[in-house]
SEFIZA-3560 file (N, C-alpha, C; in Angstrom, 3 decimals):
REM SEFIZA-3560
<numar><xx>53.012</xx><yy>21.367</yy><zz>-28.800</zz><atom>N</atom></numar>
<numar><xx>53.787</xx><yy>20.579</yy><zz>-27.830</zz><atom>CA</atom></numar>
<numar><xx>55.130</xx><yy>20.218</yy><zz>-28.443</zz><atom>C</atom></numar>
<numar><xx>56.201</xx><yy>20.563</yy><zz>-27.759</zz><atom>N</atom></numar>
<numar><xx>57.534</xx><yy>20.286</yy><zz>-28.271</zz><atom>CA</atom></numar>
<numar><xx>57.933</xx><yy>18.828</yy><zz>-28.101</zz><atom>C</atom></numar>
<numar><xx>57.554</xx><yy>18.228</yy><zz>-26.992</zz><atom>N</atom></numar>
<numar><xx>57.927</xx><yy>16.844</yy><zz>-26.704</zz><atom>CA</atom></numar>
<numar><xx>56.686</xx><yy>15.969</yy><zz>-26.726</zz><atom>C</atom></numar>
<numar><xx>56.776</xx><yy>14.847</yy><zz>-27.420</zz><atom>N</atom></numar>
<numar><xx>55.665</xx><yy>13.909</yy><zz>-27.448</zz><atom>CA</atom></numar>
<numar><xx>55.950</xx><yy>12.671</yy><zz>-26.612</zz><atom>C</atom></numar>
<numar><xx>57.220</xx><yy>12.450</yy><zz>-26.297</zz><atom>N</atom></numar>
<numar><xx>57.617</xx><yy>11.273</yy><zz>-25.539</zz><atom>CA</atom></numar>
<numar><xx>58.334</xx><yy>11.701</yy><zz>-24.263</zz><atom>C</atom></numar>
<numar><xx>57.998</xx><yy>11.060</yy><zz>-23.157</zz><atom>N</atom></numar>
<numar><xx>58.665</xx><yy>11.322</yy><zz>-21.877</zz><atom>CA</atom></numar>
<numar><xx>59.274</xx><yy>10.028</yy><zz>-21.365</zz><atom>C</atom></numar>
<numar><xx>60.435</xx><yy>10.132</yy><zz>-20.773</zz><atom>N</atom></numar>
<numar><xx>61.103</xx><yy>8.987</yy><zz>-20.160</zz><atom>CA</atom></numar>
<numar><xx>61.039</xx><yy>9.181</yy><zz>-18.648</zz><atom>C</atom></numar>
<numar><xx>60.461</xx><yy>8.217</yy><zz>-17.951</zz><atom>N</atom></numar>
<numar><xx>60.307</xx><yy>8.280</yy><zz>-16.501</zz><atom>CA</atom></numar>
<numar><xx>60.823</xx><yy>6.982</yy><zz>-15.890</zz><atom>C</atom></numar>
<numar><xx>60.903</xx><yy>6.945</yy><zz>-14.592</zz><atom>N</atom></numar>
<numar><xx>61.301</xx><yy>5.710</yy><zz>-13.904</zz><atom>CA</atom></numar>
<numar><xx>60.552</xx><yy>5.617</yy><zz>-12.587</zz><atom>C</atom></numar>
<numar><xx>59.713</xx><yy>4.602</yy><zz>-12.475</zz><atom>N</atom></numar>
<numar><xx>58.983</xx><yy>4.363</yy><zz>-11.233</zz><atom>CA</atom></numar>
<numar><xx>59.984</xx><yy>4.123</yy><zz>-10.112</zz><atom>C</atom></numar>
<numar><xx>59.768</xx><yy>4.698</yy><zz>-8.936</zz><atom>N</atom></numar>
<numar><xx>60.690</xx><yy>4.462</yy><zz>-7.823</zz><atom>CA</atom></numar>
<numar><xx>60.803</xx><yy>2.962</yy><zz>-7.507</zz><atom>C</atom></numar>
<numar><xx>62.010</xx><yy>2.530</yy><zz>-7.266</zz><atom>N</atom></numar>
<numar><xx>62.269</xx><yy>1.131</yy><zz>-6.917</zz><atom>CA</atom></numar>
<numar><xx>61.713</xx><yy>0.850</yy><zz>-5.528</zz><atom>C</atom></numar>
<numar><xx>61.337</xx><yy>-0.395</yy><zz>-5.286</zz><atom>N</atom></numar>
<numar><xx>60.772</xx><yy>-0.733</yy><zz>-3.978</zz><atom>CA</atom></numar>
<numar><xx>61.796</xx><yy>-0.593</yy><zz>-2.845</zz><atom>C</atom></numar>
<numar><xx>63.069</xx><yy>-0.463</yy><zz>-3.175</zz><atom>N</atom></numar>
<numar><xx>64.096</xx><yy>-0.229</yy><zz>-2.152</zz><atom>CA</atom></numar>
<numar><xx>64.353</xx><yy>1.264</yy><zz>-1.929</zz><atom>C</atom></numar>
<numar><xx>63.554</xx><yy>2.103</yy><zz>-2.562</zz><atom>N</atom></numar>
<numar><xx>63.696</xx><yy>3.551</yy><zz>-2.427</zz><atom>CA</atom></numar>
<numar><xx>63.814</xx><yy>4.015</yy><zz>-0.966</zz><atom>C</atom></numar>
<numar><xx>62.991</xx><yy>3.509</yy><zz>-0.058</zz><atom>N</atom></numar>
<numar><xx>63.100</xx><yy>3.967</yy><zz>1.338</zz><atom>CA</atom></numar>
<numar><xx>64.439</xx><yy>3.635</yy><zz>1.997</zz><atom>C</atom></numar>
<numar><xx>65.161</xx><yy>2.671</yy><zz>1.436</zz><atom>N</atom></numar>
<numar><xx>66.442</xx><yy>2.267</yy><zz>2.016</zz><atom>CA</atom></numar>
<numar><xx>67.607</xx><yy>3.038</yy><zz>1.400</zz><atom>C</atom></numar>
<numar><xx>67.317</xx><yy>3.960</yy><zz>0.503</zz><atom>N</atom></numar>
<numar><xx>68.356</xx><yy>4.713</yy><zz>-0.194</zz><atom>CA</atom></numar>
<numar><xx>69.144</xx><yy>5.619</yy><zz>0.726</zz><atom>C</atom></numar>
<numar><xx>70.144</xx><yy>6.242</yy><zz>0.161</zz><atom>N</atom></numar>
<numar><xx>71.026</xx><yy>7.113</yy><zz>0.929</zz><atom>CA</atom></numar>
<numar><xx>70.280</xx><yy>8.372</yy><zz>1.344</zz><atom>C</atom></numar>
<numar><xx>70.210</xx><yy>8.591</yy><zz>2.629</zz><atom>N</atom></numar>
<numar><xx>69.600</xx><yy>9.784</yy><zz>3.205</zz><atom>CA</atom></numar>
<numar><xx>70.433</xx><yy>10.156</yy><zz>4.427</zz><atom>C</atom></numar>
<numar><xx>70.710</xx><yy>11.424</yy><zz>4.589</zz><atom>N</atom></numar>
<numar><xx>71.527</xx><yy>11.839</yy><zz>5.738</zz><atom>CA</atom></numar>
<numar><xx>70.765</xx><yy>11.597</yy><zz>7.041</zz><atom>C</atom></numar>
<numar><xx>71.526</xx><yy>11.403</yy><zz>8.104</zz><atom>N</atom></numar>
<numar><xx>70.920</xx><yy>11.209</yy><zz>9.426</zz><atom>CA</atom></numar>
<numar><xx>70.070</xx><yy>12.404</yy><zz>9.813</zz><atom>C</atom></numar>
<numar><xx>70.549</xx><yy>13.597</yy><zz>9.464</zz><atom>N</atom></numar>
<numar><xx>69.817</xx><yy>14.814</yy><zz>9.801</zz><atom>CA</atom></numar>
<numar><xx>68.440</xx><yy>14.837</yy><zz>9.133</zz><atom>C</atom></numar>
<numar><xx>68.378</xx><yy>14.476</yy><zz>7.883</zz><atom>N</atom></numar>
<numar><xx>67.098</xx><yy>14.457</yy><zz>7.163</zz><atom>CA</atom></numar>
<numar><xx>66.193</xx><yy>13.357</yy><zz>7.709</zz><atom>C</atom></numar>
<numar><xx>66.756</xx><yy>12.190</yy><zz>8.009</zz><atom>N</atom></numar>
<numar><xx>65.935</xx><yy>11.105</yy><zz>8.583</zz><atom>CA</atom></numar>
<numar><xx>65.349</xx><yy>11.504</yy><zz>9.933</zz><atom>C</atom></numar>
<numar><xx>66.152</xx><yy>12.195</yy><zz>10.760</zz><atom>N</atom></numar>
<numar><xx>65.640</xx><yy>12.638</yy><zz>12.067</zz><atom>CA</atom></numar>
<numar><xx>64.521</xx><yy>13.660</yy><zz>11.888</zz><atom>C</atom></numar>
<numar><xx>64.685</xx><yy>14.546</yy><zz>10.922</zz><atom>N</atom></numar>
<numar><xx>63.719</xx><yy>15.622</yy><zz>10.734</zz><atom>CA</atom></numar>
<numar><xx>62.434</xx><yy>15.152</yy><zz>10.047</zz><atom>C</atom></numar>
<numar><xx>62.575</xx><yy>14.284</yy><zz>9.026</zz><atom>N</atom></numar>
<numar><xx>61.418</xx><yy>13.893</yy><zz>8.221</zz><atom>CA</atom></numar>
<numar><xx>61.047</xx><yy>12.422</yy><zz>8.324</zz><atom>C</atom></numar>
<numar><xx>61.895</xx><yy>11.603</yy><zz>8.929</zz><atom>N</atom></numar>
<numar><xx>61.623</xx><yy>10.169</yy><zz>9.007</zz><atom>CA</atom></numar>
<numar><xx>62.066</xx><yy>9.450</yy><zz>7.740</zz><atom>C</atom></numar>
<numar><xx>61.776</xx><yy>8.184</yy><zz>7.687</zz><atom>N</atom></numar>
<numar><xx>62.145</xx><yy>7.340</yy><zz>6.554</zz><atom>CA</atom></numar>
<numar><xx>61.309</xx><yy>7.739</yy><zz>5.332</zz><atom>C</atom></numar>
<numar><xx>61.905</xx><yy>7.752</yy><zz>4.133</zz><atom>N</atom></numar>
<numar><xx>61.129</xx><yy>8.072</yy><zz>2.938</zz><atom>CA</atom></numar>
<numar><xx>59.909</xx><yy>7.164</yy><zz>2.796</zz><atom>C</atom></numar>
<numar><xx>58.804</xx><yy>7.729</yy><zz>2.347</zz><atom>N</atom></numar>
<numar><xx>57.530</xx><yy>7.029</yy><zz>2.223</zz><atom>CA</atom></numar>
<numar><xx>57.365</xx><yy>6.510</yy><zz>0.790</zz><atom>C</atom></numar>
<numar><xx>57.518</xx><yy>5.200</yy><zz>0.618</zz><atom>N</atom></numar>
<numar><xx>57.455</xx><yy>4.599</yy><zz>-0.719</zz><atom>CA</atom></numar>
<numar><xx>56.073</xx><yy>4.778</yy><zz>-1.348</zz><atom>C</atom></numar>
<numar><xx>55.016</xx><yy>4.589</yy><zz>-0.584</zz><atom>N</atom></numar>
<numar><xx>53.654</xx><yy>4.742</yy><zz>-1.121</zz><atom>CA</atom></numar>
<numar><xx>53.435</xx><yy>6.167</yy><zz>-1.621</zz><atom>C</atom></numar>
<numar><xx>53.934</xx><yy>7.128</yy><zz>-0.876</zz><atom>N</atom></numar>
<numar><xx>53.786</xx><yy>8.524</yy><zz>-1.296</zz><atom>CA</atom></numar>
<numar><xx>54.609</xx><yy>8.793</yy><zz>-2.558</zz><atom>C</atom></numar>
<numar><xx>55.793</xx><yy>8.217</yy><zz>-2.633</zz><atom>N</atom></numar>
<numar><xx>56.634</xx><yy>8.395</yy><zz>-3.826</zz><atom>CA</atom></numar>
<numar><xx>55.927</xx><yy>7.836</yy><zz>-5.062</zz><atom>C</atom></numar>
<numar><xx>55.283</xx><yy>6.672</yy><zz>-4.925</zz><atom>N</atom></numar>
<numar><xx>54.533</xx><yy>6.096</yy><zz>-6.050</zz><atom>CA</atom></numar>
<numar><xx>53.363</xx><yy>6.988</yy><zz>-6.444</zz><atom>C</atom></numar>
<numar><xx>52.675</xx><yy>7.497</yy><zz>-5.445</zz><atom>N</atom></numar>
<numar><xx>51.544</xx><yy>8.399</yy><zz>-5.685</zz><atom>CA</atom></numar>
<numar><xx>52.000</xx><yy>9.656</yy><zz>-6.433</zz><atom>C</atom></numar>
<numar><xx>53.111</xx><yy>10.227</yy><zz>-6.009</zz><atom>N</atom></numar>
<numar><xx>53.648</xx><yy>11.417</yy><zz>-6.662</zz><atom>CA</atom></numar>
<numar><xx>54.095</xx><yy>11.105</yy><zz>-8.088</zz><atom>C</atom></numar>
<numar><xx>54.697</xx><yy>9.943</yy><zz>-8.285</zz><atom>N</atom></numar>
<numar><xx>55.138</xx><yy>9.533</yy><zz>-9.619</zz><atom>CA</atom></numar>
<numar><xx>53.931</xx><yy>9.391</yy><zz>-10.559</zz><atom>C</atom></numar>
<numar><xx>52.867</xx><yy>8.760</yy><zz>-10.084</zz><atom>N</atom></numar>
<numar><xx>51.670</xx><yy>8.597</yy><zz>-10.910</zz><atom>CA</atom></numar>
<numar><xx>51.047</xx><yy>9.953</yy><zz>-11.240</zz><atom>C</atom></numar>
<numar><xx>51.035</xx><yy>10.862</yy><zz>-10.297</zz><atom>N</atom></numar>
<numar><xx>50.510</xx><yy>12.208</yy><zz>-10.544</zz><atom>CA</atom></numar>
<numar><xx>51.358</xx><yy>12.921</yy><zz>-11.592</zz><atom>C</atom></numar>
<numar><xx>52.665</xx><yy>12.729</yy><zz>-11.531</zz><atom>N</atom></numar>
<numar><xx>53.578</xx><yy>13.326</yy><zz>-12.511</zz><atom>CA</atom></numar>
<numar><xx>53.276</xx><yy>12.792</yy><zz>-13.912</zz><atom>C</atom></numar>
<numar><xx>53.089</xx><yy>11.481</yy><zz>-14.030</zz><atom>N</atom></numar>
<numar><xx>52.774</xx><yy>10.879</yy><zz>-15.340</zz><atom>CA</atom></numar>
<numar><xx>51.436</xx><yy>11.400</yy><zz>-15.872</zz><atom>C</atom></numar>
<numar><xx>50.437</xx><yy>11.533</yy><zz>-14.999</zz><atom>N</atom></numar>
<numar><xx>49.147</xx><yy>12.097</yy><zz>-15.425</zz><atom>CA</atom></numar>
<numar><xx>49.317</xx><yy>13.530</yy><zz>-15.907</zz><atom>C</atom></numar>
<numar><xx>50.148</xx><yy>14.305</yy><zz>-15.230</zz><atom>N</atom></numar>
<numar><xx>50.390</xx><yy>15.695</yy><zz>-15.630</zz><atom>CA</atom></numar>
<numar><xx>51.073</xx><yy>15.751</yy><zz>-16.994</zz><atom>C</atom></numar>
<numar><xx>51.998</xx><yy>14.834</yy><zz>-17.246</zz><atom>N</atom></numar>
<numar><xx>52.647</xx><yy>14.778</yy><zz>-18.558</zz><atom>CA</atom></numar>
<numar><xx>51.616</xx><yy>14.526</yy><zz>-19.657</zz><atom>C</atom></numar>
<numar><xx>50.719</xx><yy>13.575</yy><zz>-19.417</zz><atom>N</atom></numar>
<numar><xx>49.681</xx><yy>13.268</yy><zz>-20.410</zz><atom>CA</atom></numar>
<numar><xx>48.758</xx><yy>14.460</yy><zz>-20.637</zz><atom>C</atom></numar>
<numar><xx>48.408</xx><yy>15.143</yy><zz>-19.559</zz><atom>N</atom></numar>
<numar><xx>47.550</xx><yy>16.321</yy><zz>-19.676</zz><atom>CA</atom></numar>
<numar><xx>48.251</xx><yy>17.446</yy><zz>-20.429</zz><atom>C</atom></numar>
<numar><xx>49.579</xx><yy>17.473</yy><zz>-20.374</zz><atom>N</atom></numar>
<numar><xx>50.353</xx><yy>18.508</yy><zz>-21.063</zz><atom>CA</atom></numar>
<numar><xx>50.562</xx><yy>18.177</yy><zz>-22.536</zz><atom>C</atom></numar>
<numar><xx>50.101</xx><yy>16.996</yy><zz>-22.971</zz><atom>N</atom></numar>
<numar><xx>50.190</xx><yy>16.650</yy><zz>-24.379</zz><atom>CA</atom></numar>
<numar><xx>51.170</xx><yy>15.554</yy><zz>-24.741</zz><atom>C</atom></numar>
<numar><xx>51.870</xx><yy>15.013</yy><zz>-23.766</zz><atom>N</atom></numar>
<numar><xx>52.766</xx><yy>13.889</yy><zz>-24.051</zz><atom>CA</atom></numar>
<numar><xx>51.916</xx><yy>12.713</yy><zz>-24.504</zz><atom>C</atom></numar>
<numar><xx>52.329</xx><yy>12.062</yy><zz>-25.580</zz><atom>N</atom></numar>
<numar><xx>51.541</xx><yy>10.950</yy><zz>-26.116</zz><atom>CA</atom></numar>
<numar><xx>52.136</xx><yy>9.578</yy><zz>-25.798</zz><atom>C</atom></numar>
<numar><xx>53.396</xx><yy>9.557</yy><zz>-25.359</zz><atom>N</atom></numar>
<numar><xx>54.043</xx><yy>8.278</yy><zz>-25.040</zz><atom>CA</atom></numar>
<numar><xx>54.917</xx><yy>8.461</yy><zz>-23.809</zz><atom>C</atom></numar>
<numar><xx>54.762</xx><yy>7.553</yy><zz>-22.863</zz><atom>N</atom></numar>
<numar><xx>55.604</xx><yy>7.558</yy><zz>-21.667</zz><atom>CA</atom></numar>
<numar><xx>56.381</xx><yy>6.249</yy><zz>-21.634</zz><atom>C</atom></numar>
<numar><xx>57.689</xx><yy>6.356</yy><zz>-21.634</zz><atom>N</atom></numar>
<numar><xx>58.562</xx><yy>5.185</yy><zz>-21.546</zz><atom>CA</atom></numar>
<numar><xx>59.028</xx><yy>5.086</yy><zz>-20.101</zz><atom>C</atom></numar>
<numar><xx>58.702</xx><yy>3.971</yy><zz>-19.457</zz><atom>N</atom></numar>
<numar><xx>59.073</xx><yy>3.768</yy><zz>-18.060</zz><atom>CA</atom></numar>
<numar><xx>60.342</xx><yy>2.920</yy><zz>-18.002</zz><atom>C</atom></numar>
<numar><xx>61.448</xx><yy>3.533</yy><zz>-17.601</zz><atom>N</atom></numar>
<numar><xx>62.720</xx><yy>2.814</yy><zz>-17.529</zz><atom>CA</atom></numar>
<numar><xx>62.701</xx><yy>1.678</yy><zz>-16.513</zz><atom>C</atom></numar>
<numar><xx>61.785</xx><yy>1.719</yy><zz>-15.565</zz><atom>N</atom></numar>
<numar><xx>61.690</xx><yy>0.630</yy><zz>-14.591</zz><atom>CA</atom></numar>
<numar><xx>61.396</xx><yy>-0.694</yy><zz>-15.291</zz><atom>C</atom></numar>
<numar><xx>60.747</xx><yy>-0.632</yy><zz>-16.451</zz><atom>N</atom></numar>
<numar><xx>60.471</xx><yy>-1.852</yy><zz>-17.203</zz><atom>CA</atom></numar>
<numar><xx>61.742</xx><yy>-2.479</yy><zz>-17.761</zz><atom>C</atom></numar>
<numar><xx>62.818</xx><yy>-1.704</yy><zz>-17.797</zz><atom>N</atom></numar>
<numar><xx>64.092</xx><yy>-2.176</yy><zz>-18.344</zz><atom>CA</atom></numar>
<numar><xx>65.162</xx><yy>-2.306</yy><zz>-17.279</zz><atom>C</atom></numar>
<numar><xx>64.785</xx><yy>-2.179</yy><zz>-16.018</zz><atom>N</atom></numar>
<numar><xx>65.747</xx><yy>-2.153</yy><zz>-14.906</zz><atom>CA</atom></numar>
<numar><xx>66.666</xx><yy>-3.374</yy><zz>-14.907</zz><atom>C</atom></numar>
<numar><xx>66.116</xx><yy>-4.553</yy><zz>-15.133</zz><atom>N</atom></numar>
<numar><xx>66.945</xx><yy>-5.768</yy><zz>-15.102</zz><atom>CA</atom></numar>
<numar><xx>68.012</xx><yy>-5.736</yy><zz>-16.189</zz><atom>C</atom></numar>
<numar><xx>67.684</xx><yy>-5.193</yy><zz>-17.350</zz><atom>N</atom></numar>
<numar><xx>68.678</xx><yy>-5.089</yy><zz>-18.418</zz><atom>CA</atom></numar>
<numar><xx>69.811</xx><yy>-4.157</yy><zz>-18.006</zz><atom>C</atom></numar>
<numar><xx>69.475</xx><yy>-3.048</yy><zz>-17.346</zz><atom>N</atom></numar>
<numar><xx>70.504</xx><yy>-2.112</yy><zz>-16.911</zz><atom>CA</atom></numar>
<numar><xx>71.409</xx><yy>-2.742</yy><zz>-15.866</zz><atom>C</atom></numar>
<numar><xx>70.842</xx><yy>-3.548</yy><zz>-14.991</zz><atom>N</atom></numar>
<numar><xx>71.646</xx><yy>-4.168</yy><zz>-13.940</zz><atom>CA</atom></numar>
<numar><xx>72.637</xx><yy>-5.166</yy><zz>-14.507</zz><atom>C</atom></numar>
<numar><xx>72.409</xx><yy>-5.664</yy><zz>-15.718</zz><atom>N</atom></numar>
<numar><xx>73.280</xx><yy>-6.663</yy><zz>-16.309</zz><atom>CA</atom></numar>
<numar><xx>74.376</xx><yy>-6.046</yy><zz>-17.185</zz><atom>C</atom></numar>
<numar><xx>74.358</xx><yy>-4.716</yy><zz>-17.344</zz><atom>N</atom></numar>
<numar><xx>75.379</xx><yy>-4.076</yy><zz>-18.155</zz><atom>CA</atom></numar>
<numar><xx>76.725</xx><yy>-4.164</yy><zz>-17.465</zz><atom>C</atom></numar>
<numar><xx>77.809</xx><yy>-4.306</yy><zz>-18.256</zz><atom>N</atom></numar>
<numar><xx>79.138</xx><yy>-4.362</yy><zz>-17.627</zz><atom>CA</atom></numar>
<numar><xx>79.496</xx><yy>-3.020</yy><zz>-17.017</zz><atom>C</atom></numar>
<numar><xx>80.329</xx><yy>-3.059</yy><zz>-16.004</zz><atom>N</atom></numar>
<numar><xx>80.771</xx><yy>-1.853</yy><zz>-15.342</zz><atom>CA</atom></numar>
<numar><xx>81.829</xx><yy>-1.163</yy><zz>-16.206</zz><atom>C</atom></numar>
<numar><xx>81.822</xx><yy>0.166</yy><zz>-16.216</zz><atom>N</atom></numar>
<numar><xx>82.823</xx><yy>0.914</yy><zz>-16.984</zz><atom>CA</atom></numar>
<numar><xx>84.198</xx><yy>0.768</yy><zz>-16.357</zz><atom>C</atom></numar>
<numar><xx>84.271</xx><yy>0.375</yy><zz>-15.108</zz><atom>N</atom></numar>
<numar><xx>85.578</xx><yy>0.264</yy><zz>-14.446</zz><atom>CA</atom></numar>
<numar><xx>86.271</xx><yy>-1.054</yy><zz>-14.767</zz><atom>C</atom></numar>
<numar><xx>85.570</xx><yy>-1.981</yy><zz>-15.423</zz><atom>N</atom></numar>
<numar><xx>86.188</xx><yy>-3.281</yy><zz>-15.760</zz><atom>CA</atom></numar>
<numar><xx>87.205</xx><yy>-3.150</yy><zz>-16.872</zz><atom>C</atom></numar>
//
């Protein structure tokens, strides 16, 4: 196994409110947050099955990222 650590980010609870074109919303409807979480968990399980020994979830650090200064300042 080349990589032992994976960096992931659980979808934010505002994920369904994210930017989506009108055309995609008409065709597929509003994004499904529960399904996104389910897919994310399946992805993490697949990483572990592939030999990853550590998963770092950036969602645990989201508040720290939101407090970083803007590069445009």
